[in-house]
TORVO-236184 format. One line per 4 residues: their letters; for each residue x, y, z of N, C-alpha, C, O, CB. Coordinates in pm, 1 decimal. Glycine has a CB too. Layout:
// residues N
A = X Y Z X Y Z X Y Z X Y Z X Y Z | ...
***
This chain:
// residues 122
MAHF = -17033.1 3976.7 11391.4 -16904.0 3966.2 11456.2 -16826.2 3850.5 11394.2 -16879.4 3740.4 11379.9 -16920.3 3946.7 11608.9 | -16703.5 3874.5 11358.2 -16617.8 3772.6 11297.9 -16562.8 3679.0 11405.2 -16517.1 3722.6 11510.8 -16502.2 3838.2 11219.8 | -16568.5 3550.1 11375.6 -16517.2 3450.3 11469.7 -16372.5 3413.0 11441.4 -16304.8 3359.0 11528.8 -16603.3 3326.1 11465.3 | -16324.5 3440.5 11322.2 -16189.9 3400.2 11283.3 -16103.6 3521.8 11255.4 -16150.8 3623.7 11205.0 -16194.3 3309.4 11160.8
SPEN = -15977.9 3509.0 11288.9 -15878.0 3611.1 11258.3 -15750.8 3537.6 11217.4 -15738.8 3417.3 11240.6 -15852.7 3707.6 11381.6 | -15655.6 3608.6 11156.7 -15529.1 3542.4 11122.8 -15460.1 3482.0 11245.5 -15388.4 3382.7 11233.7 -15435.3 3641.4 11055.2 | -15481.3 3541.0 11361.6 -15415.3 3491.9 11482.9 -15475.4 3360.5 11533.6 -15402.4 3276.0 11585.3 -15423.8 3597.2 11592.3 | -15605.7 3341.8 11519.8 -15667.1 3219.9 11573.3 -15707.0 3120.3 11464.9 -15764.7 3015.9 11495.2 -15788.5 3255.7 11654.9
FQTC = -15677.3 3150.7 11340.9 -15722.3 3064.4 11232.4 -15665.2 2923.8 11243.5 -15737.7 2826.7 11221.5 -15684.3 3124.5 11099.2 | -15537.9 2910.4 11276.7 -15474.8 2778.4 11288.1 -15542.0 2693.4 11395.2 -15562.9 2573.8 11374.6 -15325.8 2793.3 11319.6 | -15575.9 2752.6 11508.3 -15634.5 2675.2 11617.4 -15784.9 2657.1 11601.0 -15845.6 2577.2 11672.3 -15605.4 2742.4 11750.0 | -15845.0 2729.5 11508.7 -15990.1 2720.4 11487.2 -16021.1 2672.1 11346.1 -16117.9 2716.7 11284.5 -16057.2 2857.0 11512.0
AIGM = -15940.3 2582.6 11295.9 -15958.2 2535.9 11158.5 -16079.6 2443.3 11150.1 -16066.4 2321.2 11141.5 -15830.9 2463.1 11108.3 | -16196.6 2504.1 11152.8 -16320.7 2426.3 11155.7 -16336.4 2339.1 11032.0 -16389.9 2228.6 11040.4 -16440.3 2518.9 11168.4 | -16290.9 2387.1 10918.9 -16299.6 2306.7 10797.0 -16222.3 2176.8 10810.0 -16270.5 2071.0 10769.5 -16247.9 2385.5 10677.9 | -16101.8 2184.4 10866.8 -16021.0 2064.5 10886.3 -16089.7 1969.1 10984.1 -16092.2 1848.0 10962.1 -15880.4 2101.9 10937.4
LLGR = -16145.0 2023.8 11091.3 -16212.1 1939.7 11190.6 -16336.5 1873.1 11132.2 -16363.5 1756.3 11160.0 -16250.0 2022.7 11313.5 | -16411.8 1946.9 11051.8 -16528.7 1887.8 10986.7 -16487.0 1776.3 10890.8 -16552.3 1672.3 10882.8 -16608.4 1995.7 10911.2 | -16378.4 1799.1 10819.0 -16326.5 1696.3 10728.2 -16285.5 1570.5 10803.2 -16314.4 1459.1 10759.7 -16207.9 1750.4 10649.5 | -16218.1 1588.8 10915.9 -16176.3 1473.3 10996.5 -16297.3 1399.7 11052.8 -16297.5 1276.8 11059.7 -16083.9 1518.1 11111.3
AAIL = -16400.1 1474.2 11093.0 -16522.7 1411.0 11143.1 -16590.5 1329.8 11032.4 -16641.8 1220.8 11057.9 -16620.1 1517.9 11198.4 | -16590.7 1382.3 10910.2 -16650.6 1310.4 10797.7 -16574.4 1181.0 10769.2 -16635.2 1078.2 10739.4 -16652.9 1399.4 10672.0 | -16441.8 1186.1 10778.4 -16360.9 1065.5 10757.6 -16392.7 961.2 10864.1 -16409.6 843.3 10832.9 -16210.3 1099.8 10759.7 | -16400.6 1004.4 10989.6 -16433.8 912.8 11098.8 -16572.2 851.3 11078.2 -16591.0 731.6 11099.4 -16427.9 986.1 11234.0
KDRT = -16668.3 933.2 11037.0 -16804.0 883.8 11009.7 -16801.7 777.5 10901.2 -16863.9 672.3 10915.8 -16896.8 999.4 10968.2 | -16729.9 804.4 10791.7 -16724.8 708.3 10681.7 -16653.8 579.8 10722.4 -16695.5 471.3 10681.6 -16655.1 769.9 10561.4 | -16548.2 589.5 10801.3 -16479.3 468.2 10848.3 -16570.6 384.8 10937.0 -16572.2 262.1 10927.8 -16351.1 505.0 10925.1 | -16646.3 451.7 11022.6 -16739.5 380.5 11110.3 -16848.6 313.6 11027.3 -16883.6 198.1 11051.7 -16802.1 477.0 11213.9
LDWH = -16901.9 385.9 10929.6 -17002.6 327.0 10840.4 -16944.7 208.6 10763.6 -17009.3 104.6 10751.6 -17055.9 432.7 10741.9 | -16822.1 224.3 10711.2 -16758.5 114.8 10637.1 -16751.7 -11.7 10722.1 -16779.1 -121.6 10673.7 -16617.1 155.3 10591.7 | -16715.2 4.7 10848.6 -16703.7 -110.7 10938.1 -16839.4 -177.9 10955.7 -16848.7 -300.6 10951.0 -16647.1 -68.1 11075.1 | -16944.3 -99.0 10976.0 -17078.5 -154.0 10995.9 -17135.9 -215.5 10867.8 -17219.7 -305.4 10874.0 -17172.0 -45.2 11046.7
LESE = -17091.2 -167.4 10753.8 -17145.3 -214.0 10625.7 -17066.0 -328.7 10564.6 -17107.8 -386.4 10464.1 -17150.0 -100.0 10528.4 | -16953.1 -361.7 10623.8 -16864.5 -462.7 10565.4 -16938.2 -593.6 10536.3 -16919.7 -652.4 10429.7 -16746.9 -489.4 10658.8 | -17020.3 -639.1 10628.4 -17091.5 -766.3 10609.1 -17196.1 -757.4 10497.3 -17237.9 -859.8 10443.2 -17159.3 -808.7 10739.6 | -17237.9 -636.3 10463.2 -17336.3 -617.0 10355.7 -17269.9 -605.8 10218.7 -17337.6 -612.4 10116.1 -17419.7 -492.1 10382.5
GVTA = -17138.2 -588.9 10216.7 -17066.3 -580.4 10090.3 -17075.3 -445.6 10021.2 -17052.7 -436.7 9900.5 -17116.6 -684.0 9998.8 | -17108.1 -340.1 10095.6 -17111.5 -205.7 10038.0 -17026.8 -111.3 10122.6 -16997.0 -139.0 10238.8 -17257.4 -153.7 10027.8 | -16989.3 -1.0 10062.8 -16908.2 99.9 10130.1 -16996.0 214.8 10178.3 -17114.3 223.1 10145.2 -16797.9 152.4 10036.4 | -16935.7 302.4 10256.6 -17008.0 421.4 10302.5 -17053.4 506.1 10183.2 -17163.9 560.4 10184.2 -16919.2 505.6 10397.2
AQFK = -16969.3 517.4 10081.7 -17006.0 595.9 9963.2 -17126.5 533.7 9892.1 -17216.2 605.3 9847.7 -16886.2 606.2 9866.0 | -17128.7 401.6 9881.3 -17241.2 333.5 9818.3 -17366.1 342.4 9905.9 -17477.5 353.6 9854.9 -17206.1 186.8 9790.6 | -17347.1 337.5 10037.0 -17456.2 356.3 10133.3 -17527.2 489.0 10106.4 -17650.1 494.7 10103.5 -17402.3 352.2 10279.2 | -17449.2 595.3 10086.7 -17507.7 728.1 10064.2 -17595.3 728.8 9939.3 -17704.4 785.8 9939.6 -17397.0 834.3 10051.5
VLII = -17547.2 665.7 9833.0 -17625.1 659.8 9709.1 -17755.9 585.1 9732.8 -17862.6 632.4 9693.5 -17544.0 591.7 9596.4 | -17748.1 469.2 9796.4 -17868.5 389.0 9819.9 -17968.0 461.3 9910.0 -18088.7 455.6 9886.2 -17831.1 254.9 9881.7 | -17918.4 528.9 10012.9 -18006.3 604.1 10103.6 -18077.3 716.9 10028.4 -18197.5 737.4 10045.3 -17925.3 661.8 10222.3 | -18003.0 789.0 9946.2 -18062.2 901.8 9873.5 -18166.0 852.7 9772.3 -18273.0 912.1 9758.9 -17952.3 983.3 9801.6
VTQY = -18134.5 744.9 9701.8 -18231.1 688.7 9606.5 -18357.6 645.3 9679.6 -18468.5 667.3 9631.0 -18169.5 568.9 9529.9 | -18340.8 583.6 9796.2 -18455.1 530.2 9870.6 -18534.6 637.8 9942.8 -18656.5 646.1 9927.6 -18407.9 428.1 9970.3 | -18466.6 719.7 10020.7 -18537.9 813.0 10107.7 -18583.6 940.4 10037.8 -18681.8 1002.1 10079.0 -18451.0 849.4 10222.9 | -18512.9 979.9 9932.1 -18548.0 1105.2 9864.1 -18602.6 1082.1 9723.2 -18626.5 1177.7 9649.4 -18426.3 1196.1 9857.0
QVDT = -18622.2 956.3 9685.9 -18675.1 919.0 9554.5 -18596.9 982.6 9439.2 -18654.2 1017.3 9335.9 -18821.1 958.9 9544.8 | -18467.4 997.2 9457.8 -18380.9 1047.6 9351.1 -18362.2 934.0 9250.7 -18327.2 822.5 9289.1 -18241.6 1098.7 9407.4 | -18385.4 961.7 9122.8 -18378.9 852.6 9025.5 -18295.7 883.7 8901.6 -18306.9 814.0 8800.8 -18516.6 816.4 8983.0 | -18212.6 987.1 8907.8 -18122.4 1013.5 8795.7 -17980.1 1032.6 8847.4 -17960.0 1082.5 8958.1 -18168.5 1138.3 8715.9
PAEL = -17881.9 992.8 8767.3 -17742.9 1015.4 8807.5 -17710.8 1163.6 8828.3 -17635.5 1198.4 8919.4 -17649.3 957.6 8703.2 | -17766.9 1250.2 8745.4 -17739.2 1394.2 8758.5 -17786.8 1447.4 8893.0 -17717.6 1526.3 8957.3 -17806.5 1472.6 8644.6 | -17904.7 1404.2 8935.1 -17957.0 1450.1 9063.3 -17873.9 1394.7 9179.0 -17851.2 1464.1 9278.0 -18104.0 1408.6 9078.8 | -17828.6 1270.4 9166.6 -17739.0 1213.8 9268.3 -17609.7 1294.4 9277.1 -17559.2 1319.1 9386.6 -17707.4 1066.1 9236.5
CRYL = -17556.6 1335.0 9162.9 -17434.9 1418.1 9161.6 -17456.8 1546.3 9240.3 -17369.8 1588.2 9316.6 -17393.0 1451.5 9016.7 | -17571.6 1608.5 9222.2 -17601.4 1732.3 9294.8 -17612.1 1706.5 9445.1 -17560.1 1784.9 9524.4 -17731.8 1795.1 9242.6 | -17677.3 1599.9 9484.7 -17691.8 1567.4 9627.2 -17556.8 1540.7 9692.8 -17532.6 1583.5 9805.6 -17782.7 1445.9 9644.9 | -17468.9 1469.8 9621.7 -17344.1 1423.8 9681.9 -17222.6 1508.8 9646.7 -17114.4 1488.0 9701.5 -17318.4 1283.5 9640.6
GLDS = -17239.6 1603.8 9556.5 -17127.0 1688.0 9518.0 -17020.1 1612.2 9441.3 -16901.2 1641.5 9454.2 -17066.2 1750.6 9639.8 | -17061.8 1515.0 9361.6 -16968.1 1435.5 9282.5 -16978.0 1474.5 9135.7 -17081.2 1524.0 9090.5 -16995.7 1284.6 9300.1 | -16869.7 1451.9 9061.6 -16873.9 1475.6 8917.7 -16936.8 1353.7 8849.6 -16949.6 1247.3 8910.1 -16730.7 1503.9 8861.0 | -16975.1 1370.7 8725.0 -17048.1 1264.4 8655.1 -16962.8 1139.4 8635.1 -17015.8 1028.3 8636.6 -17097.2 1315.0 8520.2
GSMT = -16832.6 1155.1 8616.5 -16745.2 1038.6 8600.5 -16740.0 953.9 8726.3 -16747.6 831.2 8720.0 -16605.0 1082.8 8562.9 | -16727.0 1020.0 8840.9 -16726.4 947.7 8968.9 -16859.3 877.4 8991.7 -16863.0 764.0 9039.4 -16697.1 1043.9 9085.5 | -16967.9 944.9 8957.5 -17099.6 885.0 8977.2 -17118.0 764.5 8885.9 -17174.4 663.3 8927.6 -17210.1 988.2 8951.7 | -17071.3 774.5 8762.3 -17082.2 661.2 8669.8 -17010.0 539.8 8725.8 -17063.2 428.9 8722.5 -17025.1 697.8 8531.6
RMLD = -16889.0 559.9 8777.3 -16813.5 448.4 8836.0 -16885.7 391.0 8957.8 -16889.3 269.4 8976.5 -16672.0 494.3 8875.5 | -16942.9 478.1 9040.3 -17016.9 433.1 9158.3 -17137.8 349.1 9116.3 -17162.3 242.2 9172.1 -17062.4 554.2 9243.6 | -17212.5 398.0 9018.1 -17330.2 325.0 8971.4 -17291.0 194.4 8903.5 -17362.8 95.0 8914.4 -17411.6 411.4 8875.4 | -17177.3 193.8 8833.2 -17126.8 68.9 8774.3 -17106.9 -36.8 8882.5 -17146.4 -152.1 8865.4 -16993.9 93.9 8698.8
RLEQ = -17045.2 2.9 8994.3 -17019.6 -92.3 9103.5 -17150.0 -141.1 9166.2 -17164.6 -259.8 9195.6 -16930.6 -27.7 9211.3 | -17243.9 -50.2 9186.6 -17372.6 -90.9 9244.2 -17450.4 -181.0 9148.4 -17522.2 -271.2 9191.6 -17456.7 32.7 9279.6 | -17435.9 -156.4 9019.7 -17501.9 -240.9 8920.6 -17436.2 -379.4 8916.9 -17505.5 -480.4 8905.2 -17496.8 -174.7 8780.7 | -17303.6 -384.4 8926.7 -17232.9 -512.8 8930.9 -17273.9 -594.6 9052.9 -17277.6 -717.5 9047.6 -17081.3 -490.3 8931.6
KELI = -17304.3 -526.4 9162.2 -17349.2 -594.2 9284.4 -17498.2 -627.5 9278.8 -17554.2 -683.3 9373.2 -17320.1 -507.1 9407.0 | -17561.4 -592.5 9166.7 -17703.7 -617.9 9142.8 -17793.1 -551.7 9247.4 -17891.9 -609.4 9292.8 -17729.9 -767.2 9140.8 | -17755.5 -427.7 9284.9 -17835.0 -350.3 9379.9 -17918.3 -243.1 9310.6 -18021.7 -201.4 9362.7 -17744.4 -286.1 9483.5 | -17874.0 -198.4 9193.7 -17950.3 -100.9 9115.0 -17953.4 -144.3 8969.5 -17873.7 -227.2 8925.5 -17889.3 41.3 9128.0
VRNR = -18046.9 -86.5 8896.3 -18051.0 -100.6 8750.5 -18064.7 39.1 8691.4 -18122.5 129.2 8752.2 -18169.5 -194.3 8704.2 | -18010.3 54.5 8572.0 -18023.8 179.5 8497.2 -18113.4 151.5 8377.0 -18087.5 60.6 8298.2 -17883.1 236.1 8452.2 | -18217.5 230.1 8364.9 -18311.9 214.7 8253.8 -18315.1 343.5 8173.0 -18318.9 453.2 8228.6 -18454.4 178.8 8305.4 | -18313.4 328.7 8042.0 -18327.1 445.6 7954.6 -18468.6 500.1 7965.7 -18565.6 424.4 7968.8 -18293.8 409.5 7806.9
CADD = -18479.0 630.7 7971.7 -18609.2 697.1 7979.2 -18680.8 680.4 7844.5 -18621.8 702.9 7738.8 -18593.0 849.2 8016.0 | -18806.1 641.4 7849.6 -18883.1 619.3 7726.7 -18903.1 748.9 7648.5 -18904.4 747.3 7525.4 -19018.8 557.4 7760.0 | -18919.0 861.7 7719.4 -18943.1 990.7 7653.5 -18816.6 1052.5 7596.1 -18821.6 1120.3 7493.5 -19005.7 1087.0 7750.9 | -18704.3 1029.9 7661.0 -18577.7 1090.1 7619.1 -18466.9 988.3 7642.0 -18418.6 972.3 7754.1 -18548.8 1223.4 7696.9
RRQV = -18427.3 919.9 7536.3 -18330.9 810.0 7548.2 -18193.9 855.4 7597.7 -18110.1 771.9 7631.6 -18315.4 741.3 7414.9 | -18169.8 986.1 7602.3 -18042.7 1035.2 7657.7 -18041.7 1024.8 7809.3 -17935.2 1019.7 7870.8 -18017.7 1180.6 7615.2 | -18159.0 1021.7 7869.2 -18169.1 1017.1 8015.1 -18174.6 873.8 8066.1 -18227.2 783.5 8001.1 -18292.4 1093.6 8062.1 | -18118.1 857.0 8185.1 -18118.3 727.3 8252.0 -18195.0 741.5 8382.5 -18176.2 838.5 8456.0 -17972.6 675.6 8277.4
RLAL = -18280.0 646.3 8410.6 -18352.8 640.9 8537.7 -18295.8 526.0 8619.8 -18267.7 418.2 8567.4 -18507.4 623.1 8514.9 | -18279.6 550.6 8748.4 -18226.3 450.2 8839.8 -18340.1 384.6 8916.3 -18440.2 448.4 8948.7 -18124.6 512.9 8937.4 | -18323.0 257.7 8944.1 -18419.2 185.2 9027.4 -18343.1 80.6 9107.3 -18242.4 26.6 9061.6 -18532.0 118.8 8940.9 | -18392.1 53.3 9226.1 -18333.7 -52.3 9307.5 -18383.3 -187.4 9258.5 -18498.6 -201.5 9217.6 -18367.9 -32.3 9456.9
TADG = -18295.4 -286.0 9263.0 -18337.3 -423.3 9237.1 -18405.3 -475.4 9363.5 -18410.8 -405.0 9464.3 -18215.2 -514.3 9195.7 | -18456.4 -596.7 9358.8 -18516.4 -656.3 9479.1 -18411.3 -667.1 9589.6 -18439.7 -636.2 9705.3 -18576.5 -796.7 9447.4 | -18289.3 -710.9 9554.3 -18181.5 -717.7 9654.3 -18145.2 -578.7 9704.7 -18119.5 -559.8 9823.5 -18056.8 -786.3 9595.0 | -18143.3 -481.7 9614.1 -18114.1 -344.1 9653.3 -18218.0 -289.4 9749.1 -18183.8 -218.9 9844.1 -18105.7 -255.5 9531.2
QRLA = -18344.2 -320.9 9725.4 -18450.9 -274.2 9813.8 -18441.9 -340.6 9950.7 -18463.2 -275.7 10053.1 -18587.9 -301.4 9751.2 | -18410.4 -470.4 9952.4 -18395.3 -539.7 10081.6 -18282.5 -477.2 10162.9 -18296.3 -457.0 10283.5 -18367.9 -690.7 10059.9 | -18170.8 -446.4 10096.6 -18059.6 -381.4 10166.3 -18099.6 -241.0 10209.7 -18073.1 -200.8 10323.0 -17934.1 -376.1 10076.4 | -18162.7 -167.0 10120.9 -18203.5 -29.5 10152.5 -18296.7 -25.6 10272.9 -18292.6 69.0 10351.6 -18272.1 35.0 10031.5
DRLP = -18379.8 -126.6 10287.6 -18470.2 -132.7 10402.8 -18393.8 -146.9 10534.4 -18442.6 -104.5 10639.2 -18567.7 -249.1 10386.9 | -18274.2 -206.5 10529.7 -18193.0 -224.8 10650.9 -18097.4 -108.4 10676.6 -18045.3 -95.3 10787.3 -18113.6 -353.6 10640.5 | -18074.0 -25.1 10578.1 -17973.1 80.5 10590.9 -17999.2 179.9 10703.5 -17903.7 218.3 10771.0 -17963.6 154.8 10463.0 | -18122.7 224.1 10728.0 -18141.6 317.1 10840.2 -18097.4 257.7 10974.2 -18038.8 327.6 11056.9 -18287.8 358.4 10848.9
EIGA = -18125.1 130.6 10995.2 -18083.1 65.3 11119.4 -17930.4 56.6 11128.0 -17871.9 82.2 11233.3 -18144.9 -75.4 11129.3 | -17867.2 20.5 11017.3 -17721.2 11.3 11014.0 -17660.0 149.5 11033.3 -17565.3 165.7 11110.2 -17672.9 -51.1 10880.8 | -17713.9 248.5 10963.7 -17663.6 385.4 10976.1 -17678.8 439.3 11116.6 -17588.4 505.1 11168.2 -17735.0 476.4 10879.1 | -17792.6 412.1 11179.4 -17815.2 459.5 11316.7 -17715.6 395.9 11412.7 -17662.4 463.7 11500.6 -17959.3 428.5 11362.0
AAMN = -17690.0 266.3 11396.7 -17592.9 198.9 11483.7 -17454.4 260.4 11467.2 -17382.8 280.8 11565.2 -17588.0 47.7 11452.7 | -17417.0 289.8 11343.2 -17286.1 351.1 11318.1 -17278.2 490.5 11379.1 -17178.1 524.8 11442.0 -17258.2 358.2 11167.2 | -17382.3 570.9 11361.3 -17380.2 707.8 11413.9 -17381.2 709.6 11566.2 -17326.1 801.3 11627.0 -17499.3 786.7 11360.6 | -17442.4 610.7 11628.0 -17442.5 603.6 11774.1 -17304.6 572.5 11830.4 -17280.2 593.0 11949.3 -17541.1 499.0 11820.9
EL = -17214.8 523.5 11746.8 -17077.2 499.0 11790.8 -16992.8 625.9 11790.7 -16891.0 632.9 11859.6 -17012.1 394.8 11702.0 | -17033.7 724.2 11715.4 -16952.7 846.9 11705.0 -16958.4 928.7 11832.6 -16896.2 1034.6 11840.9 -16999.8 932.4 11587.4
***
C-alpha cells in the first residue's frame, strides 16, 4: 500500500523532516563538542574509526556518504588537531591507513558519553 500521493506529499515530506532532524542532531552535537574542539562531522569520523575499526579514507567515504575531496579536507583538519595520523601502507604505497594519536584515542574514549548526552537532549 502506498503511503504517499500527490495530494498528501507536501504535508508528508518525510525526507525534509529527516533532514531537519539531522541538522538539529548535528547542532546539538556541535554544542556538546565545543569544549573538545571538534565538530559533529569530525565526531562521526572519530566514532567510525574507533567503533568500527575503519582505517582507510575510502571506507570512511562509504560509511559517511562523502566524496574523497571532502574526506581529505576532513582528515587534514583532524591531522592538524593531532587526533589522527595517516600512514602509507607498506604493501601498497598508494593506500593510506588511518590511526588515532594518543590524544585522538583519549577523545574517542569520551565520545560515546558526549554523544549520549547530546542525543538525550533531542
